[in-house]
C-alpha positions as CSV (number, residue, x, y, z in Angstrom):
1,M,81.1,45.1,-5.0
2,K,77.4,45.9,-4.9
3,K,76.4,49.5,-5.2
4,A,74.3,50.9,-2.4
5,F,71.3,53.0,-3.4
6,T,70.3,56.1,-1.6
7,L,66.6,56.7,-0.8
8,A,66.4,59.3,-3.5
9,E,67.6,56.8,-6.1
10,V,65.0,54.2,-4.9
11,A,62.2,56.7,-5.1
12,T,63.3,57.6,-8.6
13,H,63.2,54.1,-9.9
14,I,60.0,53.0,-8.1
15,D,57.0,55.3,-8.3
16,I,54.7,53.6,-5.9
17,S,51.8,56.0,-6.3
18,N,51.7,55.9,-10.1
19,N,52.9,52.4,-11.1
20,C,51.6,50.0,-8.4
21,R,47.9,49.2,-7.9
22,C,47.6,47.7,-4.4
23,G,44.2,46.2,-3.4
24,F,40.8,46.5,-5.0
25,T,38.4,49.4,-5.5
26,L,35.1,49.5,-3.7
27,A,33.3,48.8,-6.9
28,E,35.3,45.7,-7.6
29,V,34.7,44.3,-4.1
30,L,30.9,45.0,-4.4
31,I,30.8,43.2,-7.8
32,T,32.6,40.2,-6.5
33,L,30.3,40.0,-3.5
34,G,27.4,40.2,-5.8
35,V,28.6,37.3,-7.9
36,I,29.2,35.2,-4.8
37,G,25.7,36.0,-3.6
38,V,24.1,35.0,-6.8
39,V,26.0,31.7,-7.0
40,A,25.2,31.0,-3.3
41,A,21.5,31.7,-3.9
42,M,21.5,29.3,-6.8
43,T,23.4,26.4,-5.2
44,L,22.6,26.5,-1.5
45,P,18.9,25.4,-1.8
46,V,20.0,22.5,-3.9
47,L,22.8,21.5,-1.4
48,M,20.4,21.9,1.5
49,A,17.7,19.8,-0.3
50,N,20.2,17.0,-1.1
51,H,21.4,17.0,2.5
52,R,17.8,16.7,3.8
53,R,17.1,13.9,1.4
54,K,20.2,11.9,2.7
55,V,19.4,12.6,6.3
56,T,15.7,11.6,5.7
57,A,16.7,8.3,4.0
58,V,19.2,7.4,6.7
59,R,16.9,8.1,9.5
60,I,14.0,6.2,7.9
61,K,16.2,3.1,7.6
62,Q,17.4,3.4,11.2
63,F,13.9,3.8,12.5
64,S,12.6,0.8,10.6
65,S,15.4,-1.3,12.1
66,I,14.9,0.0,15.6
67,W,11.2,-0.6,15.6
68,Q,11.3,-4.0,14.0
69,Q,13.8,-5.2,16.6
70,A,11.6,-3.8,19.4
71,Y,8.6,-5.6,17.9
72,L,10.5,-8.9,18.0
73,D,11.5,-8.2,21.6
74,V,7.9,-7.4,22.6
75,Y,6.7,-10.6,20.8
76,N,9.4,-12.8,22.4
77,E,8.6,-11.4,25.8
78,N,4.8,-12.1,25.5
79,G,5.0,-15.2,23.3
80,T,1.7,-14.1,21.7
81,E,0.0,-11.1,20.0
82,N,-3.0,-11.2,22.4
83,Y,-1.6,-8.2,24.3
84,W,-2.6,-6.0,21.3
85,G,-6.1,-6.0,22.6
86,S,-5.2,-3.7,25.5
87,L,-5.0,-0.6,23.3
88,V,-8.1,1.6,23.2
89,A,-8.7,3.5,19.9
90,L,-8.2,7.3,20.0
91,D,-7.3,7.3,23.7
92,P,-4.0,9.0,24.5
93,E,-3.8,7.6,28.0
94,S,-4.4,4.1,26.8
95,T,-1.8,4.5,24.1
96,L,0.8,5.8,26.4
97,N,0.3,3.0,28.9
98,F,0.4,0.4,26.0
99,Y,3.6,1.9,24.7
100,N,5.3,2.0,28.1
101,E,4.3,-1.6,28.8
102,N,5.6,-2.9,25.5
103,F,7.7,-1.0,23.0
104,G,8.9,1.6,25.6
105,K,11.1,-1.1,27.2
106,F,13.1,-1.5,24.1
107,I,13.2,1.8,22.4
108,K,15.5,4.7,23.6
109,T,13.7,8.0,23.6
110,T,14.3,11.5,24.9
111,E,10.6,12.3,25.3
112,V,7.3,10.5,25.0
113,K,4.1,12.5,25.6
114,K,0.4,12.3,24.8
115,S,-1.1,13.9,21.7
116,K,-4.6,14.5,20.6
117,Y,-5.4,10.9,19.7
118,G,-2.2,9.0,20.7
119,I,1.4,9.7,21.6
120,V,4.5,11.3,20.1
121,G,8.0,10.2,20.9
122,A,11.4,11.9,20.4
123,L,14.5,9.8,19.5
124,P,18.1,10.7,20.3
125,S,18.8,11.4,16.6
126,G,16.4,14.3,16.6
127,S,13.7,12.3,14.8
128,G,10.4,11.1,16.2
129,F,7.2,9.1,15.8
130,Y,3.5,9.4,16.2
131,F,1.6,6.4,17.3
132,Y,-2.2,5.8,17.7
133,R,-5.0,3.3,17.2
134,W,-7.7,4.7,14.9
135,D,-10.7,2.4,15.6
136,N,-11.8,-0.8,17.4
137,T,-13.5,-2.6,14.5
138,A,-10.7,-5.2,14.1
139,D,-7.6,-6.5,15.9
140,T,-5.2,-3.9,17.2
141,S,-2.4,-4.7,14.9
142,A,-4.6,-4.0,11.9
143,R,-5.9,-0.7,13.3
144,T,-2.8,0.8,14.9
145,Y,-0.5,3.1,12.9
146,L,3.0,4.3,13.3
147,T,4.2,7.5,11.7
148,F,7.9,8.4,11.5
149,C,9.2,11.9,11.2
150,P,12.9,12.5,10.4
151,Y,12.5,15.7,12.5
152,Y,10.6,15.3,15.7
153,K,8.8,18.7,15.6
154,D,6.9,17.5,12.5
155,C,5.4,14.6,14.5
156,V,4.5,16.9,17.3
157,E,2.6,19.0,14.8
158,L,1.0,16.0,13.2
159,G,-0.1,14.6,16.5
160,E,-2.2,17.8,17.0
161,T,-3.6,18.2,13.5
162,A,-4.0,14.8,11.9
163,A,-7.5,13.4,11.5
164,P,-8.2,10.0,13.2
165,I,-8.0,8.0,10.0
166,Q,-5.7,5.3,8.5
167,G,-2.1,6.1,8.9
168,E,-1.3,5.8,5.2
169,H,-3.5,8.8,4.5
170,I,-2.1,11.3,7.0
171,V,1.5,11.2,5.8
172,D,3.0,13.3,3.0
173,G,6.1,11.2,2.1
174,K,8.4,14.3,2.8
175,K,8.2,15.1,6.4
176,T,6.1,12.2,7.6
177,F,6.3,8.5,6.6
178,A,4.0,5.6,7.4
179,F,4.9,2.3,9.0
180,Y,3.0,-0.8,10.3
181,L,3.1,-1.6,13.9
182,T,5.7,-4.2,13.1
183,G,8.1,-1.5,11.9
184,K,7.8,-2.5,8.3
185,A,6.8,-0.3,5.4
186,P,3.2,-0.4,4.2
187,S,2.8,-2.8,1.3
188,Y,-0.8,-4.1,1.4
189,G,-2.1,-4.5,-2.2
190,W,1.4,-3.9,-3.7
191,D,1.9,-5.9,-7.0
192,G,5.7,-6.2,-6.4
193,T,6.7,-3.6,-9.0
194,R,8.5,-0.3,-8.5
195,E,6.1,1.4,-10.9
196,Y,3.2,0.7,-8.6
197,L,5.0,2.2,-5.6
198,L,6.0,5.3,-7.6
199,E,2.5,5.8,-8.9
200,K,0.9,5.5,-5.5
201,C,3.6,7.7,-3.8
202,S,3.1,10.3,-6.5
203,G,-0.6,10.2,-6.0
204,T,-2.8,10.2,-3.0
205,V,-1.6,7.1,-1.1
206,K,1.6,8.5,0.4
207,G,1.9,5.6,2.7
208,F,3.6,3.7,-0.1
209,C,6.4,6.3,-0.2
210,T,8.2,4.4,2.7
211,K,8.1,1.2,0.7
212,L,9.4,3.0,-2.4
213,I,12.4,4.3,-0.4
214,E,13.1,0.8,1.0
215,F,12.7,-0.7,-2.5
216,D,15.4,1.7,-3.8
217,G,17.9,0.5,-1.2
218,W,16.9,3.0,1.5
219,E,17.6,5.9,-0.8
220,I,15.5,8.8,-2.1
221,S,15.9,8.4,-5.9
222,K,16.0,11.2,-8.4
223,D,12.4,10.5,-9.6
224,Y,11.0,10.3,-6.1
225,P,8.2,12.9,-5.7
226,W,10.2,15.0,-3.3
């Protein structure tokens, strides 16, 4: 038969105040929080940068596909490229009309508005594009540039601050990426090697950064000048 203990006997055998440490002291909690803060400060920027790289690469690939398909739809509807001549250089109103008459029929946007020299458009993914013709000295397709921004706000800013020059020279390969009017990555003068693309992307011709990402399987590689 089990023996029943009185409260006095329990108190005698178990001294809660002297023999049991329940919880943590304030100093221990503060030290722990400090360590967590240091680790977070070291790892969060890296995690955020990696996430942005992945989002950027995915959105660039999606945009290229969307615009190339739209280009084919526009071409098939017209049966010719003569319609390119209707776009007036550095004229936002002309650019908006041109876009609405052609690409706007086939590209889903949440907003399209005039900028300083052309137009900017927002896509459902949160990305966007900047579109303008920079001069009238040659056919429209050779003088019209398309810039993609993984985050639409960057294209809005670019549309107000970029100089009216060739599109390959207004992008930075980080927040803004150059495309041809066909939706393909710039490759004029490319010798076919990755080394060439990396050199140009790391230098002053950031327009080749789009082609470098495409060359690497639509990924931003470790040696990409991010």
